[in-house]
N, C-alpha and C positions, 0 to 999 in steps of 0.2 A: 172503211172502218175508221174509227177515231182513236188514235194512239197518243199517249203522253210519255215523254222521255225526260228524266230528271238527272241532271249532272251539274257539277259546280261550274264548269266552263263549256262554252260552245265556240268552236273555232277549228284551227288546224294545227295548233302547237301541242303535240303530244299524241300518242297512239290512240288513247280513248277518245280524244277530241276528233281526230280524223275518222275514226270508226263511226262516231255518232253523226258527224256531218254527212258522211256517205250514206248511212242508213236513212236519215231523215230526208235527204234529197231524193234518194231512189224510191222510197215509199211514197213520197209526195208525187213523184212522176208517175207512179202506178195508180194514182187516184185516191190515196188515203188522206185523211185529214190529220195532219201531224202537228203536235203541240210540243214545244220544248220549254221546260222550266229550268232556269239556270240563274246563278248569281252573276255571271259574266258572259256577255255575248259579243263576239267580234261584229262591229257595226256593218261590215261588208255583207254579212249574211242576213241581217235584218232587211237590207235593201233588196236582196235577191228573192226574199220571200220563199225560202225553201220550206218554211214552217211558220206557225204562229208562235211568237216568243212571249214568255211570261217571266217577270223578274222575281227572284227570290233573294232574301238577304243571306249573307254568309261569306266565307272566304277560306283561305288556305290554312290558317292557324287552327289549333285545336278548338278554340272558342268559336271561330268562324264555322268550322265543320259541324259543331254541335248546333249552332244557330241554324245552319242550312238543313240539318236533319229534322229539327223541330218544325221549321217553317214549311218544309215539304210535306210533313205529316199533317199539318193543319190546313194547308192551302190546296194541295193536289188531291182532289176528291175522286176516288176510284169510280164512283157511280157515274161520273161525267164522261168516262172513257170506256172503250171496249177492252183496253189493256193498258196498264201503267208499268213502265219499265224504268228501273233505277240503275244508274251506272256509278258505282262508288257508294260512299256512306250517306245515302239519302233515302233509304228504303224502309221496309223491304218492297212494298207494292206487290204487283202480280208476278213480275219477273225481276230478278236481280242478276245483273251481269257482273261477275267478278273478273273483270278484265285484267286486274293486277295479280290474279291468282290467290293462293291461300296465304293470308297475312300471318297466321299462326305459324306456318312453316318457315317463312322468312324471319320472323321475330325469334323463333326458336334457334335458328342458325346464328343470328346475331348474339343471342344470349349465350350460346355455347362457346363463342369465341371471345366474349367480354370477360374482364376480370375487375376486381376492386370496385371503385366508384362507378365505372362505366356500366358494370353489371347491375348495380342497384338502380342506376338511372333508367336502364331499360325496363327493369321490373316495375318501377313506380311511375313510368312515363304516362301522363294523361293521354298523349297522342296514341301510343300503342294500346293502352287500355280501352280507349274509345273504339279503335279499329277492331280489336279482338271481341269486344262486346257486340259490336254491330255485325260482325261476321257470323257469330253464333246465332244471333237473333234472326239474321236473314235465312240461315239454313233451317231454323226451326219454324219460321212463320211465312215463308214465301212459297207461292204455288210452284215456281220454277226457278232454279238457280242454274246459270249457264256460265261455263268457262270456255276459253278459246283453244284448249289443247288437252290431250290425254294426260300429259305430264301434270297439268294443273289439277285435273280430277283426281289423279293418284295422290297428290299432296293433300287434298281435302279428305280423302278416304283414310289416309294415314293419320291425320290429325283428329278427325271427328268420327270415324267409324260409321256406324249405321246411320247417323244423322246426315251424312253426305251421300248416301247411296242413290238418291234421286238426282244428283248433279248431272247435267247434260253437257255435251261437248258440241260447240258450233265454232269451227275454225274461222279466223278472220280472213278477209279477202283484200286484194289490192286492185286499185284502178289501173288496169293494164294499158290504158290509153294515156293517162297522165304520167305514169312512171314507165318510160319507154326508152330504148336505146337511141332513138332518133333525137332525143334531147341533147345528146353530145354534140351533134352537128349544129343544132339550133342555138344552144345557150353556152357552150364551153367558153368561147372567147369573152362573151359578155360578163359572165360571172367571175371568171379569173381576173378580169380587169377591175370589176367592182371590189373584189376582195384583196386586190394587190398581190395576186399569185402569178408568178411568171408562167407562161404557157408551157415551157419546157420542163417544169418541175413535176415530179410525181407527187400526188396528193393522197394521203391516207385519211379517210373520213371516219369519225366517231360521232354517233348521234345518240343522245340520251340526256335526260334531265335528272338523273340520279347517278352521279359519276362513280360513286363507290360501288353501288350494286351492279352497274353496267360494265365495270372493269376498266375505267380510264387509266388507273394507276398501272395496270398490267400493260396497256397499250404503250404508255410513255416509257416504261422500263424496257419493253420489247424493242422499241425504236432505238433506245440507247444501246441495247445489246447488239444491234446490227452494226453499230459503229460506222466505219468508213464505207461499208457496203451500202449504207443508206444516207450518204452525205447530202444527196440531192432530194431527200424525201421530206415533204412538208406534212404536218399533222393538222387537220382542220377539225375542231371540236364544235359541234352544233348542239346547243342545249343550255338550259339554265341550271344552276346549282348554287345554293347559298354558301357552299364551301369552295367556290371557284378559286379564291385566292390561294388556298392550300395547294391546289393542283398547278396553279401558275408557279408557285414556289417550287414544287416538285420538278416541274419542267426545267426551271432555272438550275436546280441542283444537279440535274442529269445532263446539263450542258445543252439543253434544247430550247432555251429561252427564245431564240430568233427563228425557231422552226415549228413552233406551235401557235396556231391562230385560234382564238376563242370567239365564237359567233353565237350569241344568245338566241337569236331569232332570225328567221327568213320567211317572208310571206309565201314564197313558192319553193318548198323544199325539193321538189323534183328538179329544179334548176341547179341546186347544190349538188345533187347526185351526178348531174350531167358534167360537172366541172371536176369530178374526182375520179380516182383510178381503182381504189379498193376500199371496202368498208371493213373495219375491225370492231367487233363487239364481243369480247370475251366475258359475257355477262355471268354474274354469280347466281342470279335467280331471275328468270323471265318466262312467264307462262306462254307468251307468244310475242316474240320481238318483231313487231310490224316492220321496223326499219330494215331488218335483214331481208324481208321479202320485197320491200320497195326497192332496195338496192339491186337485188337480183333482177327484178323486172326492168330496171333502168340500165341493165347491162354491166353492173359492177360485181366482180367476184367478191366473195364474203368470207371473212375469218370469224368464226363464232365458237361458242363453247357448247358442251353437251347439255348445259342447263337451259338452253333455248328451246322452248316448247314448239316453236315453228318448225323444227326439224322433223316433227311428226308428219308434216304434209308436204315438205319440200324434198323432192328426189335428190339423191346425192349424185354429183358429177364433178368434173374437174374445176368448176368455178366455186366450189364450196369446200372449205377446209374447216374441220371440226377438231377443236382441242378439248380433250376430256376435262382437264383441270383448268379453270379460269385463272388460276394463279401460276400457271406454267409459263413463265416469261420466255424461256428458250423455245418452247413449243409454239407459242404465238409468234415469236420473231421468225422462226423457220417458215411458218405458214404464210406470214406477210411477204417474206422474201420470195417464196415460190410463186405467189399470185402476182407479184409485181415484176417478175422476170419478163424481159422483152419478148423472148421466144414464146410463142403460143398465146400471147395476150389477146389477139383477135378471136381465137377459138374459145378462150375462156369467157370473153364478153358475150359471145353467142350462146355459150352453154349456160351462162347466168340467166339470160332471158328465157331460155328453154326450161330451166328449173322452176321459174315462177308462173308459167302460163296456166298451170293447173290450179292456181290460187286466185282466180279472178274474182273481182268484186261482185259481179252480177250473180254468180252462183251463191256467194255468201249471203247477199241480200235476199235471194229467193228462199234460202233456208230460214232466215229470220222472219220473213213474211209468213211462211207456213207455220212457224211456231206461234207467232203472235195472233194470227187469225184463228188458229186451232184452239187457243185458250178461251175464246169467247164461249164455246159450248161447255167447256169444263168449269168455267167460273159462273155459269148461269147468267 
């Protein structure tokens, strides 16, 4: 069959990007004709020919997002494909994957916490208004809306009622060969050397490109809370954020200036997991935190919050600590300390891998293939 996928970026920087790369590659391997429409494509993937790539105008700004939306509507012709799937604000098409969950739910939370000018800025923001308009439009006019977790579906139902009753859940999967505990033996020394991290230091990893939503402030405060008990603990932050300078200043104010390393990008994130000891992600809103499953698959114990939709498919064991409130600094600090304790570390790493094996990429791709191929008859 001939499929088209539309997204702003194609590469491996970000959960949606890694999902799309995996799905396009796997469907191509199964004999489907895969086309990717995108404003930005990592040149490495053009060379590997995992799909046929088509260029669209657009970018990350509100104007760029609107340009991408209009361009995709004009240029991606549904009649040329058996199914067209949009990931993000480029649809709606035949399938709309709301990988980031319900924006109205997250926007509502931000609004409830804001006061004064910040509240008016949220109410009038073109960025949020575009996302809210597109979300409702997708629910009203798309043949199939898909989210990665039951938590995300519940958010849509709470915000949109009957309009969201047809939303389907297809959990994300992880490449269990790429993200594997063997990486620690293969890449630990190489990556520690590249990043200037002494091999004897314990390294706490945070991964995310929206520091506020993912809870980086809580992580920094939790490490500060641990005090001398974590004097040899390094924090590695992997991800981009336009407010990075604010978090660097926060780390300095907490006395952590020399213990926090910011890394915007790494070509092979599986190697970064291999060089770390624990992942901390006390996210405030996350329909499915792919990085938490990737870390578990790599043998890293994980501290996360109850707001992580991935908890719906990951079995609980000693490698996973869940803090109900993402702002509970003391709770996050205690969970980090427990997972970093030398006693039982080997058992926790094994348990981490065990928790992830039910979330394999192959099964996830098979579910998507069944959905996309099944739409052909429904769409006529």
